[in-house]
N, C-alpha and C positions, 0 to 999 in steps of 0.2 A: 151750393156747395162748391169749394174749389176741387180741381181735378186731383186724382191720385189719392183718393180716400179709400183706405182699405175696408173690408168688411168688419162689421162689429166685433166678431169673434177674434180678429187679429188685435184689436185693442185690449181685450181681456188677457190674451196669451202674453202679449208684449209687456203689459204692466205686471203681470205675474212674475215674468222673467226678471224684469227690472227690479222689482222689490226684493227678490231673491238676492240679486247682485248687490243691491244696496245693503242688505242685511249681512252678507258675507263681508262687504267692504267695511262696515261698521264693526263687525266681530274682529277682523284683522287689525283694525286701528285701535280698538279699545280693549283687546284681550289682556294687555298687561297692566291694566288699571287706567283710571281717568286722570290721575294727577298730572301727567306729562302731556296730555292731549286735550287740554281744556278748550282751546280755540277750535280745533276740528269738531269737538263734540257740540259746542254751541252752533257752529256752522251746520252740522247735520241737522240739529233740531230746527233751526231756521228754515233749512231746505225742505224738511218734511212738513213744517207749518205752511210755507208758501205753496207747496204741492197741494195740501189739503184745502187751502183757501181758494186756489184757482177753480176747482170743480164746482163749488156752489155759485161763484161769480159768473163763470161761463154758462153752466147749464141751469142753475136755479134762478139767477137774476137775469140771465140771457143778455149779458153785457160783454160782448167780445172785446170791446175797446179796453175796459178796465182788466179783463182777463189777460189781454195781451201785455199789459204793462206789468201785471204780476209775473207773466212768463218771462218777461225781460229781466226782472229781478231775479227769477229762478236761474236763468242762464248766467247772469253775472255772479250770483252767489255760488252757484255750482263750480264755476271756474276758480273762485276763491277757495271753496272747500277742496277741490282737487289739488291746488297748490299747497294748501295747508297739510293735506294728507301726504302728498309727495315727499315732504320732509320726514314724515313719521314712518310711512309704509307705502313704498311704491306700488305694490300689488293692489292695495286698498284704493289708491288713487287711480290705478288703471281700471279698476272694476267700475268706475264711475263713467268711463268713456261712453258705453252704450246708452247710458242715461242721458248724457250730454247730446249725443246724436238724436235721441228720441225728442228731447226738448226743442232741438232746432226744427225737426219735423213737425212737432206740435205747434211750434211758432208760425210755420208756414200755414198750417191748417187753420189756426186761430186768426192770422192776419187775412187769410182768404175769406173766412166767414165774416169777419168784420167788414172787409172791402165789399163783398157781395151783397151785404145786408145793410 
């Protein structure tokens, strides 16, 4: 395992907080209806789908290489989502920043597992 892995309970707490922030971000972005925010809505759905896909690939299939590629797509798509939200609601976009930082950290851990195994 790579260095700087937090205890398991930190992952659960962190993901709980991140999902709350994602939910608030989505609420702020979409509270006035979906007609004007079609692109961010699609990007949010894609982000959540990539997020859901990463877990079974990394843990279920035990394929850190494929999971890392998914994570790279998550990072790129997350930046695209943040930019799309920035034009609609800057607070909603800003609430994605902790998620982006966590994805970078997860990328470090994922790459470390891939490299060390």
